[in-house]
C-alpha positions as CSV (number, residue, x, y, z in Angstrom):
1,M,13.3,31.9,3.6
2,K,16.5,33.3,2.0
3,V,16.9,33.6,-1.7
4,I,19.4,30.7,-1.8
5,D,17.1,28.6,0.3
6,R,14.2,29.2,-2.0
7,Y,16.4,28.5,-5.1
8,I,17.6,25.1,-3.6
9,A,14.1,24.2,-2.5
10,R,12.5,25.0,-5.8
11,T,15.1,23.0,-7.7
12,V,14.7,19.9,-5.6
13,V,10.9,20.2,-5.5
14,V,10.5,20.6,-9.3
15,D,12.8,17.6,-9.9
16,T,11.0,15.5,-7.3
17,I,7.6,16.2,-8.9
18,G,9.0,15.4,-12.3
19,V,10.4,12.0,-11.1
20,L,7.2,11.3,-9.3
21,I,5.1,11.9,-12.4
22,A,7.5,9.7,-14.5
23,L,7.3,6.8,-12.0
24,I,3.5,7.0,-11.7
25,L,3.2,7.0,-15.5
26,L,5.5,4.0,-15.9
27,R,3.8,2.1,-13.1
28,S,0.4,2.9,-14.5
29,L,1.4,1.7,-17.9
30,F,2.5,-1.7,-16.6
31,A,-0.6,-1.9,-14.4
32,F,-2.8,-1.2,-17.5
33,I,-1.0,-3.9,-19.4
34,D,-1.5,-6.3,-16.5
35,E,-5.2,-5.4,-16.3
36,G,-5.5,-6.8,-19.9
37,T,-5.8,-10.3,-18.4
38,D,-9.1,-9.3,-16.7
39,V,-10.5,-7.5,-19.7
40,G,-13.4,-9.5,-21.1
41,K,-14.3,-11.1,-17.8
42,G,-17.9,-10.4,-17.0
43,D,-18.7,-6.8,-18.0
44,Y,-15.1,-5.6,-17.5
45,Q,-14.0,-3.7,-20.6
46,L,-10.9,-1.8,-21.6
47,I,-12.3,1.6,-20.7
48,D,-13.1,0.2,-17.2
49,A,-9.5,-0.9,-16.9
50,L,-8.3,2.6,-17.8
51,Y,-10.7,4.1,-15.2
52,F,-9.5,1.6,-12.6
53,I,-5.9,2.6,-13.2
54,I,-6.7,6.3,-12.9
55,L,-8.4,5.7,-9.6
56,Q,-5.2,4.0,-8.3
57,I,-3.1,7.1,-9.1
58,P,-3.5,8.7,-5.6
59,A,-2.2,5.4,-4.1
60,R,0.8,5.5,-6.5
61,I,1.6,9.0,-5.4
62,Y,1.8,8.0,-1.8
63,E,3.7,4.8,-2.6
64,F,6.4,6.4,-4.8
65,F,6.9,9.6,-3.0
66,P,10.0,8.6,-0.8
67,V,11.8,7.1,-3.8
68,S,10.9,10.1,-5.9
69,A,12.3,12.4,-3.2
70,L,15.6,10.5,-3.3
71,I,15.9,10.5,-7.1
72,G,14.6,14.1,-7.3
73,G,17.2,15.1,-4.7
74,L,20.0,13.4,-6.5
75,V,19.0,15.0,-9.8
76,G,18.3,18.5,-8.4
77,I,21.2,18.8,-6.0
78,G,23.4,17.0,-8.6
79,R,22.6,19.7,-11.2
80,L,23.6,22.4,-8.7
81,A,26.9,20.6,-8.2
82,S,27.4,20.0,-11.9
83,H,26.9,23.7,-12.6
84,S,29.3,24.6,-9.8
85,E,26.5,26.4,-8.0
86,L,26.8,24.2,-4.9
87,I,30.5,24.9,-4.8
88,V,29.9,28.7,-5.0
89,M,27.4,28.4,-2.2
90,R,29.8,26.4,0.0
91,A,32.6,29.0,-0.8
92,S,30.3,31.8,0.2
93,G,29.8,30.3,3.6
94,V,26.7,28.2,3.1
95,S,27.3,24.9,5.1
96,L,26.0,21.5,4.1
97,K,23.8,21.7,7.2
98,A,22.2,24.9,5.8
99,V,21.8,23.2,2.4
100,S,20.2,20.2,4.0
101,F,17.7,22.4,5.9
102,A,16.9,24.3,2.7
103,V,16.1,21.0,1.0
104,L,14.0,19.8,3.9
105,K,12.0,23.0,4.2
106,G,11.3,22.9,0.5
107,T,9.8,19.4,0.7
108,I,7.7,20.0,3.8
109,G,4.8,21.3,1.7
110,L,5.0,18.2,-0.6
111,M,5.1,15.9,2.5
112,V,1.9,17.5,3.9
113,L,0.2,17.3,0.5
114,V,1.2,13.6,0.0
115,F,0.1,12.8,3.5
116,L,-3.3,14.3,2.9
117,I,-3.6,12.4,-0.3
118,G,-2.7,9.2,1.5
119,E,-5.2,9.8,4.3
120,F,-8.2,11.2,2.5
121,V,-8.0,10.7,-1.2
122,S,-6.2,7.4,-1.8
123,P,-8.4,5.2,0.5
124,I,-11.6,6.4,-1.2
125,S,-10.4,6.2,-4.8
126,S,-8.7,2.8,-4.3
127,Q,-11.8,1.3,-2.7
128,L,-14.1,2.8,-5.3
129,G,-11.9,1.3,-8.1
130,R,-11.9,-2.1,-6.5
131,Q,-15.6,-2.1,-6.0
132,M,-16.2,-1.1,-9.6
133,Q,-13.8,-3.8,-10.8
134,T,-15.3,-6.5,-8.6
135,S,-18.8,-5.7,-9.6
136,L,-18.0,-5.7,-13.4
137,I,-15.8,-8.9,-13.4
138,S,-18.4,-10.9,-11.3
139,G,-21.3,-9.7,-13.4
140,G,-22.9,-8.2,-10.4
141,N,-22.8,-11.5,-8.4
142,L,-20.2,-10.1,-6.0
143,V,-20.8,-6.8,-4.2
144,K,-18.6,-5.2,-1.6
145,S,-20.1,-2.9,1.0
146,S,-18.9,-1.2,4.2
147,R,-20.1,-4.2,6.2
148,G,-18.6,-7.0,4.2
149,V,-19.1,-8.8,0.9
150,W,-22.2,-10.3,-0.6
151,V,-21.9,-13.1,-3.1
152,K,-24.7,-14.7,-5.2
153,E,-24.2,-18.3,-6.1
154,N,-27.1,-20.2,-7.7
155,N,-29.8,-20.2,-5.1
156,N,-27.4,-19.2,-2.3
157,Y,-26.5,-15.8,-1.0
158,V,-23.3,-15.6,1.0
159,H,-22.3,-12.7,3.3
160,I,-18.6,-12.5,4.3
161,T,-17.7,-10.1,7.0
162,I,-13.9,-10.0,6.4
163,I,-11.7,-11.4,3.6
164,L,-8.0,-11.4,4.7
165,P,-5.3,-11.0,2.0
166,D,-4.1,-14.6,2.7
167,G,-7.5,-15.9,1.7
168,Q,-8.9,-16.6,5.1
169,L,-12.6,-15.7,5.7
170,E,-14.1,-14.4,8.9
171,G,-17.8,-14.3,9.7
172,I,-19.5,-16.3,6.9
173,T,-23.3,-16.5,6.6
174,R,-24.8,-18.6,3.8
175,F,-28.6,-18.2,3.0
176,Q,-30.1,-21.0,0.9
177,F,-33.4,-20.3,-1.0
178,I,-35.7,-22.7,-2.8
179,E,-38.4,-21.1,-5.0
180,K,-37.6,-17.7,-3.3
181,K,-38.2,-19.1,0.2
182,L,-35.5,-19.2,2.8
183,Q,-34.8,-22.8,3.7
184,S,-31.6,-22.7,5.8
185,M,-28.8,-20.5,7.2
186,V,-25.3,-21.6,7.9
187,Y,-23.0,-19.4,10.0
188,A,-19.3,-20.1,10.4
189,Q,-16.8,-18.1,12.5
190,S,-13.9,-18.7,10.0
191,A,-13.0,-20.5,6.8
192,Q,-9.8,-21.7,5.3
193,Y,-9.4,-22.9,1.7
194,Q,-8.1,-26.5,1.3
195,D,-6.0,-28.1,-1.4
196,D,-9.0,-30.3,-2.5
197,G,-11.0,-27.2,-3.4
198,R,-13.3,-27.1,-0.3
199,W,-13.5,-24.6,2.5
200,F,-12.8,-25.8,6.0
201,L,-15.4,-24.1,8.3
202,Q,-15.0,-23.7,12.0
203,N,-17.5,-23.0,14.8
204,V,-20.5,-23.7,12.6
205,K,-24.2,-23.1,13.4
206,Q,-26.9,-24.4,11.0
207,T,-30.5,-23.2,11.1
208,F,-33.2,-25.0,9.2
209,I,-36.4,-23.2,8.5
210,K,-39.6,-25.2,8.0
211,P,-43.2,-24.0,7.7
212,N,-44.0,-24.8,11.3
213,S,-40.6,-24.9,13.0
214,V,-37.0,-23.7,13.2
215,N,-34.3,-26.1,14.2
216,S,-30.6,-25.3,14.9
217,T,-27.6,-27.5,15.1
218,K,-23.9,-26.7,16.0
219,A,-20.7,-28.3,14.8
220,D,-17.0,-27.5,15.5
221,V,-16.0,-28.1,11.9
222,M,-17.6,-28.6,8.6
223,Y,-16.6,-28.7,4.9
224,W,-18.2,-26.4,2.3
225,T,-18.0,-27.2,-1.4
226,T,-18.4,-24.2,-3.6
227,E,-17.0,-22.6,-6.8
228,L,-15.8,-19.7,-4.8
229,S,-12.0,-19.6,-4.4
230,P,-9.4,-17.3,-2.8
231,E,-8.6,-16.0,-6.3
232,T,-12.2,-15.1,-6.9
233,L,-12.6,-13.3,-3.5
234,G,-9.1,-11.8,-3.6
235,V,-10.2,-8.7,-5.5
236,V,-12.3,-7.7,-2.5
237,S,-9.9,-8.4,0.3
238,I,-9.0,-5.6,2.6
239,N,-5.6,-4.3,1.5
240,P,-3.6,-2.2,4.0
241,E,-2.9,0.3,1.2
242,D,-6.7,1.0,1.0
243,L,-7.0,2.1,4.6
244,N,-6.0,5.4,6.4
245,L,-4.4,5.6,9.8
246,I,-7.7,5.4,11.7
247,G,-8.8,2.5,9.5
248,L,-5.5,0.6,10.0
249,S,-5.6,1.2,13.8
250,E,-9.2,0.0,14.1
251,Y,-8.8,-3.0,11.8
252,S,-5.5,-4.1,13.6
253,Q,-7.3,-3.9,16.9
254,Y,-10.2,-6.0,15.5
255,L,-7.8,-8.7,14.2
256,N,-5.9,-8.8,17.5
257,E,-9.1,-9.1,19.5
258,N,-10.1,-12.1,17.4
259,G,-6.8,-13.8,17.6
260,L,-5.8,-13.1,14.0
261,N,-2.5,-12.0,12.6
262,A,-2.5,-8.2,12.3
263,T,1.2,-7.7,11.6
264,R,0.7,-6.6,8.0
265,Y,-1.8,-3.9,9.0
266,E,0.3,-2.7,12.0
267,L,3.3,-2.5,9.8
268,A,1.4,-0.4,7.2
269,Y,0.2,1.8,10.1
270,W,3.8,2.6,11.3
271,K,5.0,3.0,7.7
272,K,2.4,5.8,7.2
273,I,3.4,7.4,10.5
274,L,7.1,7.3,9.7
275,Q,6.9,8.2,6.0
276,P,7.8,11.9,6.6
277,L,10.9,10.8,8.4
278,A,11.7,8.4,5.6
279,V,11.4,11.2,3.0
280,A,13.7,13.4,5.1
281,V,16.3,10.6,5.3
282,M,16.1,10.1,1.5
283,M,16.8,13.8,1.0
284,F,19.8,13.8,3.3
285,L,21.0,10.7,1.6
286,A,20.8,12.4,-1.8
287,L,22.8,15.3,-0.5
288,S,25.4,13.1,1.1
289,F,25.8,11.2,-2.2
290,I,26.2,14.4,-4.2
291,S,28.7,15.8,-1.7
292,G,30.7,12.6,-1.8
293,P,30.8,9.6,-4.3
294,L,28.4,11.0,-6.9
295,R,29.8,14.5,-7.2
296,T,31.2,14.2,-10.7
297,V,29.0,11.5,-12.3
298,T,26.4,12.1,-15.0
299,V,22.7,12.6,-14.4
300,G,21.9,9.2,-15.8
301,A,24.2,7.6,-13.3
302,R,22.6,9.5,-10.4
303,I,19.1,8.4,-11.6
304,V,20.3,4.7,-11.7
305,M,21.8,5.0,-8.3
306,G,18.6,6.6,-6.9
307,M,16.6,3.7,-8.4
308,V,18.9,1.1,-6.9
309,V,18.9,2.7,-3.5
310,G,15.2,3.2,-3.6
311,F,14.6,-0.4,-4.6
312,L,16.9,-1.5,-1.7
313,F,15.0,0.6,0.7
314,N,11.6,-0.9,-0.4
315,M,13.1,-4.4,-0.3
316,L,14.4,-4.0,3.2
317,T,11.0,-2.5,4.3
318,N,9.2,-5.6,2.8
319,I,11.7,-8.0,4.4
320,F,11.4,-6.7,7.9
321,G,7.7,-7.4,7.9
322,P,8.0,-11.2,7.8
323,V,11.1,-11.0,9.9
324,S,9.1,-9.2,12.7
325,L,6.6,-12.0,12.6
326,I,9.1,-14.8,12.7
327,Y,11.4,-13.4,15.4
328,Q,8.6,-11.6,17.4
329,M,10.2,-8.2,16.6
330,P,8.2,-5.2,17.6
331,V,6.3,-3.9,14.5
332,F,7.5,-0.3,15.2
333,L,11.1,-1.5,15.1
334,A,10.6,-3.4,11.9
335,A,9.1,-0.3,10.3
336,S,11.8,2.0,11.5
337,L,14.9,-0.2,11.0
338,P,15.3,0.6,7.2
339,I,15.0,4.3,8.0
340,I,17.6,4.1,10.8
341,L,20.0,2.1,8.6
342,F,19.8,4.6,5.7
343,A,20.1,7.5,8.1
344,I,23.3,6.0,9.5
345,V,24.7,5.7,5.9
346,A,23.7,9.3,5.1
347,A,25.4,10.5,8.4
348,M,28.6,8.6,7.6
349,L,28.8,10.0,4.1
350,M,27.9,13.5,5.2
351,S,30.7,13.4,7.9
352,K,33.2,12.4,5.3
353,A,32.0,15.2,3.0
354,R,32.8,17.8,5.7
């Protein structure tokens, strides 16, 4: 890598890391304040909330990296332009294309590092944090394991295989004990929470255990009255952000095989696959802005512009998920459309800059 390439890359990387740290600290502060509503529930204390926020930092790194690349690129390249360094480079024969590749080569290392964090660190730390939070808030009555969730409710023990983010339950088995003796088991294939506070069970099998016999009955539907609610169980639902690529692929396949909506998980899968491309587009967009409409504005204005564009990018990404479900749009297209749109904008601005 040439001296100029290294200089451009170092400038952009340092500013990107600085912006990433600032965004993570700000997001963590708001998250810590929000956790205050749960402090005091069960055994969950302030120090536990702080530990939970720390465990979420790897997920924040992965979440904010594209926006940080955009803002860091605007600030770093903008500083080069403000100090006339970019102009001198252009006058000495360095093209915008060469500058773009220097920026991209400088961020490749960061891309790889963030990808490894998102694949191997974030899923473990996020799940560890949620398990700790769940156990403390429930007072030990709700425990999450690799094979589902166990809930203790009076004399009943309930095992739930899957808790979806929308509150739907899959694979529910309820064990009822009287004086430490198992009296009955109820298995339901799925459950939906109703407005009257009951769970609507489907494909139910009841097994009654007596001293000298075991009897079973089946029912298509049944209602279950319990104090458990989607809000109570929501803390242990499987979030797409807590899974790596292999986990998202396997879980999406499982949901599809069981006739459940897997769009959210498939979208998260393609977002992870396409994130390096999104970061590259953000960098090119930053360069096109500095070479065009933001050439002479202040650093503060560039930061504001970067935040606005980053917010717009995230908003479009979140919008295309439900749109893909409503209009039967391929999930890959829904995940890639925001990147394509911003790439077109960057290409148009870059062509004008030449």
